[in-house]
ZADO-1210 file (C-alpha; in nm, 4 decimals, padded with zeros to 6 digits):
<atoms>
<atom x="00.9736" y="-01.2951" z="01.3303" code="UNK" pos="1"/>
<atom x="00.5784" y="-01.3714" z="01.3599" code="UNK" pos="2"/>
<atom x="00.3218" y="-01.1826" z="01.2808" code="UNK" pos="3"/>
<atom x="00.0644" y="-01.4091" z="01.5134" code="UNK" pos="4"/>
<atom x="-00.2933" y="-01.3780" z="01.4208" code="UNK" pos="5"/>
<atom x="-00.5438" y="-01.4282" z="01.6161" code="UNK" pos="6"/>
<atom x="-00.9233" y="-01.4954" z="01.4367" code="UNK" pos="7"/>
<atom x="-01.1918" y="-01.3597" z="01.7030" code="UNK" pos="8"/>
<atom x="-01.4409" y="-01.4704" z="01.4859" code="UNK" pos="9"/>
<atom x="-01.5521" y="-01.8355" z="01.2867" code="UNK" pos="10"/>
<atom x="-01.4849" y="-01.7348" z="00.9735" code="UNK" pos="11"/>
<atom x="-01.2179" y="-01.4257" z="00.9316" code="UNK" pos="12"/>
<atom x="-01.1388" y="-01.2415" z="00.5839" code="UNK" pos="13"/>
<atom x="-00.8557" y="-01.4265" z="00.4122" code="UNK" pos="14"/>
<atom x="-00.5072" y="-01.2977" z="00.4797" code="UNK" pos="15"/>
<atom x="-00.3039" y="-01.2664" z="00.1443" code="UNK" pos="16"/>
<atom x="00.0848" y="-01.1029" z="00.0909" code="UNK" pos="17"/>
<atom x="00.0185" y="-00.7522" z="-00.0669" code="UNK" pos="18"/>
<atom x="-00.0508" y="-00.8166" z="-00.4296" code="UNK" pos="19"/>
<atom x="00.1469" y="-00.5983" z="-00.7222" code="UNK" pos="20"/>
<atom x="-00.1585" y="-00.5054" z="-00.9214" code="UNK" pos="21"/>
<atom x="-00.3310" y="-00.2009" z="-00.9546" code="UNK" pos="22"/>
<atom x="-00.6526" y="-00.1565" z="-01.1596" code="UNK" pos="23"/>
<atom x="-00.5026" y="00.1707" z="-01.3061" code="UNK" pos="24"/>
<atom x="-00.1633" y="00.0815" z="-01.3597" code="UNK" pos="25"/>
<atom x="-00.3121" y="-00.2402" z="-01.6076" code="UNK" pos="26"/>
<atom x="-00.5136" y="00.0671" z="-01.8180" code="UNK" pos="27"/>
<atom x="-00.1882" y="00.2050" z="-01.9265" code="UNK" pos="28"/>
<atom x="-00.0378" y="00.1511" z="-02.2378" code="UNK" pos="29"/>
<atom x="00.2321" y="-00.1606" z="-02.2400" code="UNK" pos="30"/>
<atom x="00.1193" y="-00.1139" z="-01.8365" code="UNK" pos="31"/>
<atom x="00.4128" y="00.1817" z="-01.7679" code="UNK" pos="32"/>
<atom x="00.3324" y="00.2396" z="-01.4206" code="UNK" pos="33"/>
<atom x="00.4574" y="-00.1424" z="-01.3474" code="UNK" pos="34"/>
<atom x="00.7977" y="-00.0112" z="-01.4700" code="UNK" pos="35"/>
<atom x="00.7671" y="00.2147" z="-01.1106" code="UNK" pos="36"/>
<atom x="01.0013" y="-00.0186" z="-00.8583" code="UNK" pos="37"/>
<atom x="00.8530" y="00.2291" z="-00.5610" code="UNK" pos="38"/>
<atom x="00.5165" y="00.1892" z="-00.6548" code="UNK" pos="39"/>
<atom x="00.5123" y="-00.1530" z="-00.7222" code="UNK" pos="40"/>
<atom x="00.6917" y="-00.2280" z="-00.4004" code="UNK" pos="41"/>
<atom x="00.4868" y="-00.0802" z="-00.2089" code="UNK" pos="42"/>
<atom x="00.2141" y="-00.2341" z="-00.3201" code="UNK" pos="43"/>
<atom x="00.3783" y="-00.5686" z="-00.1710" code="UNK" pos="44"/>
<atom x="00.5341" y="-00.4410" z="00.1014" code="UNK" pos="45"/>
<atom x="00.2620" y="-00.6089" z="00.3772" code="UNK" pos="46"/>
<atom x="-00.0531" y="-00.7891" z="00.3922" code="UNK" pos="47"/>
<atom x="-00.3635" y="-00.7422" z="00.1612" code="UNK" pos="48"/>
<atom x="-00.7141" y="-00.8218" z="00.4381" code="UNK" pos="49"/>
<atom x="-00.9695" y="-00.9145" z="00.1293" code="UNK" pos="50"/>
<atom x="-01.3173" y="-00.8847" z="00.1449" code="UNK" pos="51"/>
<atom x="-01.5582" y="-01.1999" z="00.1899" code="UNK" pos="52"/>
<atom x="-01.8113" y="-01.0929" z="00.0078" code="UNK" pos="53"/>
<atom x="-01.9119" y="-00.8450" z="-00.2713" code="UNK" pos="54"/>
<atom x="-02.1392" y="-00.5642" z="-00.1209" code="UNK" pos="55"/>
<atom x="-02.2415" y="-00.2370" z="-00.2303" code="UNK" pos="56"/>
<atom x="-02.2673" y="00.0722" z="00.0093" code="UNK" pos="57"/>
<atom x="-02.4487" y="00.3873" z="-00.0350" code="UNK" pos="58"/>
<atom x="-02.4210" y="00.7219" z="00.1587" code="UNK" pos="59"/>
<atom x="-02.7341" y="00.9523" z="00.1561" code="UNK" pos="60"/>
<atom x="-02.5189" y="01.2449" z="00.2879" code="UNK" pos="61"/>
<atom x="-02.6368" y="01.2733" z="00.6416" code="UNK" pos="62"/>
<atom x="-02.4597" y="01.2607" z="00.9705" code="UNK" pos="63"/>
<atom x="-02.6006" y="00.9310" z="01.1327" code="UNK" pos="64"/>
<atom x="-02.5077" y="00.5842" z="01.1915" code="UNK" pos="65"/>
<atom x="-02.8532" y="00.4886" z="00.9821" code="UNK" pos="66"/>
<atom x="-02.7302" y="00.7467" z="00.6704" code="UNK" pos="67"/>
<atom x="-02.4959" y="00.4377" z="00.5258" code="UNK" pos="68"/>
<atom x="-02.7091" y="00.1449" z="00.3781" code="UNK" pos="69"/>
<atom x="-02.5439" y="-00.2014" z="00.3024" code="UNK" pos="70"/>
<atom x="-02.6517" y="-00.4749" z="00.0532" code="UNK" pos="71"/>
<atom x="-02.4530" y="-00.7727" z="00.0225" code="UNK" pos="72"/>
<atom x="-02.4337" y="-00.9624" z="-00.2979" code="UNK" pos="73"/>
<atom x="-02.5949" y="-01.2195" z="-00.1717" code="UNK" pos="74"/>
<atom x="-02.6498" y="-01.3717" z="00.2105" code="UNK" pos="75"/>
<atom x="-02.3430" y="-01.3525" z="00.3952" code="UNK" pos="76"/>
<atom x="-02.3335" y="-01.5258" z="00.7545" code="UNK" pos="77"/>
<atom x="-02.1948" y="-01.2019" z="00.9735" code="UNK" pos="78"/>
<atom x="-02.1991" y="-00.9107" z="00.7251" code="UNK" pos="79"/>
<atom x="-02.3285" y="-00.7065" z="00.8998" code="UNK" pos="80"/>
<atom x="-02.1109" y="-00.7168" z="01.1745" code="UNK" pos="81"/>
<atom x="-01.8102" y="-00.7156" z="00.8949" code="UNK" pos="82"/>
<atom x="-01.8355" y="-00.3894" z="00.7962" code="UNK" pos="83"/>
<atom x="-02.0695" y="-00.1271" z="00.9156" code="UNK" pos="84"/>
<atom x="-02.1382" y="00.2374" z="00.9905" code="UNK" pos="85"/>
<atom x="-02.0269" y="00.3227" z="01.3481" code="UNK" pos="86"/>
<atom x="-01.8698" y="00.6426" z="01.3774" code="UNK" pos="87"/>
<atom x="-02.1552" y="00.8620" z="01.1139" code="UNK" pos="88"/>
<atom x="-02.0582" y="01.1061" z="00.8989" code="UNK" pos="89"/>
<atom x="-01.9652" y="00.8867" z="00.6226" code="UNK" pos="90"/>
<atom x="-01.6933" y="00.6798" z="00.8248" code="UNK" pos="91"/>
<atom x="-01.7811" y="00.3226" z="00.7192" code="UNK" pos="92"/>
<atom x="-01.5973" y="00.0590" z="00.9674" code="UNK" pos="93"/>
<atom x="-01.4628" y="-00.2815" z="00.8642" code="UNK" pos="94"/>
<atom x="-01.3562" y="-00.5712" z="01.1319" code="UNK" pos="95"/>
<atom x="-01.0767" y="-00.7399" z="01.0195" code="UNK" pos="96"/>
<atom x="-01.1346" y="-01.0498" z="01.2057" code="UNK" pos="97"/>
<atom x="-00.8324" y="-01.1127" z="01.3980" code="UNK" pos="98"/>
<atom x="-00.6569" y="-00.9970" z="01.7327" code="UNK" pos="99"/>
<atom x="-00.2734" y="-00.8966" z="01.6168" code="UNK" pos="100"/>
<atom x="00.0562" y="-00.9457" z="01.7947" code="UNK" pos="101"/>
<atom x="00.4213" y="-00.8214" z="01.7167" code="UNK" pos="102"/>
<atom x="00.7382" y="-00.8564" z="01.8411" code="UNK" pos="103"/>
<atom x="00.8504" y="-00.6392" z="02.1075" code="UNK" pos="104"/>
<atom x="00.9147" y="-00.2696" z="01.9649" code="UNK" pos="105"/>
<atom x="00.6486" y="-00.3310" z="01.6543" code="UNK" pos="106"/>
<atom x="00.3523" y="-00.1866" z="01.5516" code="UNK" pos="107"/>
<atom x="00.1332" y="-00.2601" z="01.2636" code="UNK" pos="108"/>
<atom x="-00.0023" y="00.0027" z="01.0312" code="UNK" pos="109"/>
<atom x="-00.3600" y="00.0149" z="00.9022" code="UNK" pos="110"/>
<atom x="-00.4161" y="00.1493" z="00.5864" code="UNK" pos="111"/>
<atom x="-00.5592" y="00.0854" z="00.2373" code="UNK" pos="112"/>
<atom x="-00.3988" y="-00.0561" z="-00.0154" code="UNK" pos="113"/>
<atom x="-00.0740" y="00.1442" z="-00.1406" code="UNK" pos="114"/>
<atom x="-00.1649" y="00.3018" z="-00.4586" code="UNK" pos="115"/>
<atom x="-00.5099" y="00.1862" z="-00.4983" code="UNK" pos="116"/>
<atom x="-00.7559" y="00.4335" z="-00.6482" code="UNK" pos="117"/>
<atom x="-01.1185" y="00.4205" z="-00.5692" code="UNK" pos="118"/>
<atom x="-01.3479" y="00.6597" z="-00.6237" code="UNK" pos="119"/>
<atom x="-01.5892" y="00.8349" z="-00.3824" code="UNK" pos="120"/>
<atom x="-01.4540" y="00.7037" z="-00.0510" code="UNK" pos="121"/>
<atom x="-01.0873" y="00.7151" z="00.1163" code="UNK" pos="122"/>
<atom x="-00.8930" y="00.4661" z="00.3337" code="UNK" pos="123"/>
<atom x="-00.8542" y="00.6224" z="00.7092" code="UNK" pos="124"/>
<atom x="-00.4591" y="00.4419" z="00.8137" code="UNK" pos="125"/>
<atom x="-00.3314" y="00.3909" z="01.1919" code="UNK" pos="126"/>
<atom x="-00.0422" y="00.2851" z="01.3543" code="UNK" pos="127"/>
<atom x="-00.1423" y="00.0506" z="01.6572" code="UNK" pos="128"/>
<atom x="00.0940" y="-00.0873" z="01.9247" code="UNK" pos="129"/>
<atom x="00.0054" y="-00.4294" z="01.8708" code="UNK" pos="130"/>
<atom x="00.3105" y="-00.5743" z="02.0568" code="UNK" pos="131"/>
<atom x="00.1004" y="-00.5369" z="02.3953" code="UNK" pos="132"/>
<atom x="-00.3080" y="-00.4531" z="02.2968" code="UNK" pos="133"/>
<atom x="-00.5159" y="-00.7314" z="02.3837" code="UNK" pos="134"/>
<atom x="-00.7970" y="-00.6758" z="02.1646" code="UNK" pos="135"/>
<atom x="-00.8653" y="-00.6070" z="01.8209" code="UNK" pos="136"/>
<atom x="-00.8274" y="-00.2810" z="01.5992" code="UNK" pos="137"/>
<atom x="-01.0861" y="-00.1865" z="01.2944" code="UNK" pos="138"/>
<atom x="-01.0289" y="-00.0552" z="00.9597" code="UNK" pos="139"/>
<atom x="-01.1722" y="00.2711" z="00.8206" code="UNK" pos="140"/>
<atom x="-01.3011" y="00.4526" z="00.5277" code="UNK" pos="141"/>
<atom x="-01.4829" y="00.7968" z="00.4627" code="UNK" pos="142"/>
<atom x="-01.7208" y="00.8709" z="00.2169" code="UNK" pos="143"/>
<atom x="-01.5690" y="01.1998" z="-00.0195" code="UNK" pos="144"/>
<atom x="-01.9270" y="01.2524" z="-00.1253" code="UNK" pos="145"/>
<atom x="-02.2955" y="01.1441" z="-00.1246" code="UNK" pos="146"/>
<atom x="-02.3240" y="00.8398" z="-00.3581" code="UNK" pos="147"/>
<atom x="-02.2600" y="00.4119" z="-00.4066" code="UNK" pos="148"/>
<atom x="-01.9808" y="00.2161" z="-00.3871" code="UNK" pos="149"/>
<atom x="-01.8950" y="-00.0970" z="-00.4160" code="UNK" pos="150"/>
<atom x="-01.6486" y="-00.3634" z="-00.2724" code="UNK" pos="151"/>
<atom x="-01.5532" y="-00.6932" z="-00.4784" code="UNK" pos="152"/>
<atom x="-01.5492" y="-01.0296" z="-00.3034" code="UNK" pos="153"/>
<atom x="-01.1082" y="-01.0642" z="-00.2908" code="UNK" pos="154"/>
<atom x="-01.0851" y="-00.7129" z="-00.3288" code="UNK" pos="155"/>
<atom x="-00.8347" y="-00.5495" z="-00.0389" code="UNK" pos="156"/>
<atom x="-01.0355" y="-00.3210" z="00.2686" code="UNK" pos="157"/>
<atom x="-00.6848" y="-00.3543" z="00.4540" code="UNK" pos="158"/>
<atom x="-00.3403" y="-00.3352" z="00.4492" code="UNK" pos="159"/>
<atom x="-00.1138" y="-00.4004" z="00.7348" code="UNK" pos="160"/>
<atom x="00.2572" y="-00.3253" z="00.7289" code="UNK" pos="161"/>
<atom x="00.4664" y="-00.4241" z="01.0342" code="UNK" pos="162"/>
<atom x="00.6662" y="-00.0880" z="01.1533" code="UNK" pos="163"/>
<atom x="00.9078" y="00.0065" z="01.4123" code="UNK" pos="164"/>
<atom x="00.7712" y="00.3470" z="01.4917" code="UNK" pos="165"/>
<atom x="00.9605" y="00.4296" z="01.8333" code="UNK" pos="166"/>
<atom x="01.2683" y="00.4615" z="01.7128" code="UNK" pos="167"/>
<atom x="01.1664" y="00.6795" z="01.4169" code="UNK" pos="168"/>
<atom x="01.1504" y="00.9578" z="01.6504" code="UNK" pos="169"/>
<atom x="01.5383" y="00.9639" z="01.6607" code="UNK" pos="170"/>
<atom x="01.5376" y="01.0749" z="01.3281" code="UNK" pos="171"/>
<atom x="01.6337" y="01.4511" z="01.2991" code="UNK" pos="172"/>
<atom x="01.5390" y="01.5798" z="00.9226" code="UNK" pos="173"/>
<atom x="01.8853" y="01.8177" z="00.8455" code="UNK" pos="174"/>
<atom x="01.8372" y="02.0116" z="00.5184" code="UNK" pos="175"/>
<atom x="02.1862" y="02.0412" z="00.3654" code="UNK" pos="176"/>
<atom x="02.3638" y="02.2133" z="00.0313" code="UNK" pos="177"/>
<atom x="02.4680" y="01.9012" z="-00.1856" code="UNK" pos="178"/>
<atom x="02.7759" y="02.0735" z="-00.2475" code="UNK" pos="179"/>
<atom x="02.8813" y="01.9757" z="00.1298" code="UNK" pos="180"/>
<atom x="02.8430" y="01.6498" z="-00.0141" code="UNK" pos="181"/>
<atom x="03.0810" y="01.6287" z="-00.2777" code="UNK" pos="182"/>
<atom x="03.0831" y="01.2755" z="-00.3959" code="UNK" pos="183"/>
<atom x="02.6833" y="01.2922" z="-00.4083" code="UNK" pos="184"/>
<atom x="02.6939" y="01.6041" z="-00.5961" code="UNK" pos="185"/>
<atom x="02.8743" y="01.4383" z="-00.8664" code="UNK" pos="186"/>
<atom x="02.6634" y="01.1078" z="-00.8481" code="UNK" pos="187"/>
<atom x="02.3466" y="01.3444" z="-00.8562" code="UNK" pos="188"/>
<atom x="02.5173" y="01.5141" z="-01.1606" code="UNK" pos="189"/>
<atom x="02.5948" y="01.2341" z="-01.3775" code="UNK" pos="190"/>
<atom x="02.2246" y="01.1371" z="-01.3451" code="UNK" pos="191"/>
<atom x="02.0360" y="01.4443" z="-01.3955" code="UNK" pos="192"/>
<atom x="02.2547" y="01.4644" z="-01.7504" code="UNK" pos="193"/>
<atom x="02.1690" y="01.1239" z="-01.8669" code="UNK" pos="194"/>
<atom x="01.8262" y="01.1436" z="-01.8009" code="UNK" pos="195"/>
<atom x="01.7761" y="01.4802" z="-01.9857" code="UNK" pos="196"/>
<atom x="02.0295" y="01.3430" z="-02.2593" code="UNK" pos="197"/>
<atom x="01.7482" y="01.0629" z="-02.2827" code="UNK" pos="198"/>
<atom x="01.4760" y="01.2668" z="-02.2329" code="UNK" pos="199"/>
<atom x="01.5706" y="01.4247" z="-02.5275" code="UNK" pos="200"/>
<atom x="01.6425" y="01.1149" z="-02.7244" code="UNK" pos="201"/>
<atom x="01.2631" y="01.0301" z="-02.6441" code="UNK" pos="202"/>
<atom x="01.1338" y="01.3855" z="-02.7203" code="UNK" pos="203"/>
<atom x="01.3051" y="01.2759" z="-03.1204" code="UNK" pos="204"/>
<atom x="01.1922" y="00.9543" z="-03.1461" code="UNK" pos="205"/>
<atom x="01.5384" y="00.8479" z="-03.1221" code="UNK" pos="206"/>
<atom x="01.4776" y="00.4299" z="-03.2781" code="UNK" pos="207"/>
<atom x="01.7629" y="00.2771" z="-02.9775" code="UNK" pos="208"/>
<atom x="01.5573" y="00.5313" z="-02.6993" code="UNK" pos="209"/>
<atom x="01.2613" y="00.4432" z="-02.8178" code="UNK" pos="210"/>
<atom x="01.2890" y="00.0766" z="-02.7814" code="UNK" pos="211"/>
<atom x="01.4604" y="00.1090" z="-02.4423" code="UNK" pos="212"/>
<atom x="01.1465" y="00.3229" z="-02.3127" code="UNK" pos="213"/>
<atom x="01.3152" y="00.3846" z="-02.0072" code="UNK" pos="214"/>
<atom x="01.5781" y="00.4008" z="-01.7568" code="UNK" pos="215"/>
<atom x="01.6413" y="00.1054" z="-01.5474" code="UNK" pos="216"/>
<atom x="01.9100" y="00.2570" z="-01.3577" code="UNK" pos="217"/>
<atom x="01.7030" y="00.2340" z="-00.9988" code="UNK" pos="218"/>
<atom x="01.5244" y="-00.1163" z="-01.1024" code="UNK" pos="219"/>
<atom x="01.8280" y="-00.2596" z="-01.1351" code="UNK" pos="220"/>
<atom x="02.0202" y="-00.1297" z="-00.8375" code="UNK" pos="221"/>
<atom x="02.3228" y="00.0224" z="-01.1279" code="UNK" pos="222"/>
<atom x="02.4779" y="00.3401" z="-01.1309" code="UNK" pos="223"/>
<atom x="02.5570" y="00.4701" z="-01.4803" code="UNK" pos="224"/>
<atom x="02.9088" y="00.3924" z="-01.6094" code="UNK" pos="225"/>
<atom x="03.0076" y="00.7057" z="-01.5519" code="UNK" pos="226"/>
<atom x="03.0115" y="00.7332" z="-01.1716" code="UNK" pos="227"/>
<atom x="03.2167" y="00.3748" z="-01.1254" code="UNK" pos="228"/>
<atom x="03.0928" y="00.2885" z="-00.8132" code="UNK" pos="229"/>
<atom x="02.9855" y="-00.0753" z="-00.7301" code="UNK" pos="230"/>
<atom x="02.6034" y="-00.1274" z="-00.7070" code="UNK" pos="231"/>
<atom x="02.4515" y="-00.1833" z="-00.3821" code="UNK" pos="232"/>
<atom x="02.4062" y="-00.5028" z="-00.2684" code="UNK" pos="233"/>
<atom x="02.0953" y="-00.4586" z="-00.0489" code="UNK" pos="234"/>
<atom x="01.8933" y="-00.3636" z="-00.3716" code="UNK" pos="235"/>
<atom x="01.5842" y="-00.5485" z="-00.4000" code="UNK" pos="236"/>
<atom x="01.3089" y="-00.5240" z="-00.7135" code="UNK" pos="237"/>
<atom x="01.0604" y="-00.7308" z="-00.6383" code="UNK" pos="238"/>
<atom x="00.9024" y="-00.8362" z="-00.2859" code="UNK" pos="239"/>
<atom x="00.7075" y="-01.1542" z="-00.1921" code="UNK" pos="240"/>
<atom x="00.5398" y="-01.1491" z="00.1694" code="UNK" pos="241"/>
<atom x="00.5012" y="-01.5046" z="00.3037" code="UNK" pos="242"/>
<atom x="00.1544" y="-01.6405" z="00.3178" code="UNK" pos="243"/>
<atom x="-00.0017" y="-01.6988" z="00.6626" code="UNK" pos="244"/>
<atom x="00.0156" y="-02.0816" z="00.8125" code="UNK" pos="245"/>
<atom x="-00.1594" y="-02.2598" z="01.0877" code="UNK" pos="246"/>
<atom x="00.0112" y="-02.2753" z="01.3986" code="UNK" pos="247"/>
<atom x="-00.0122" y="-02.4290" z="01.7615" code="UNK" pos="248"/>
</atoms>
């Protein structure tokens, strides 16, 4: 499986495996959010395309292209092509610097870095059929209010993730009573009881529960002992995507 990345310019932005760190997660006591496995897995399930230079951009609230002004931290070749005001009304357009090609049946989802909170601006997500598209796509962000926003050098401006989007249309959401699945009902009830007991101990500041700090059933891919079921063999609690390499 290859994600082919064809540079469309002489100095395209760097592509790196998705990075787990988030500033707001770091600021929590004991970096508590990193214990949430779904968060960290989302952060690393794809690749970051990162800014080659730091810059500021200011929107005055107007509806025209020239209502957004850009200021790089220092002169940078090709800066005016890298990021610009193209779609008007506070939308900022980044050029990834690549034409991407995915295997047949695979598309790319382009979006902002997962779980990355940026004040004053919002990333827009897109799904692109990169298994046939012969030209590049752009990454767009939208100001949420007039003001100034910064992107630092090395900050992710686009996160890409391959997806098989066509088969998804075959899924039929079905709402069922959990009582129709007795085994799942039993497993859920055991988990709910364990969670309530643990939270009650935390509330009482029980020394052992406080030391444990959080239940690790999902993180470890385990069931509570009372369920007496074999742990899933396909569970993953760390993901590291491959770094790009030079091809021929």
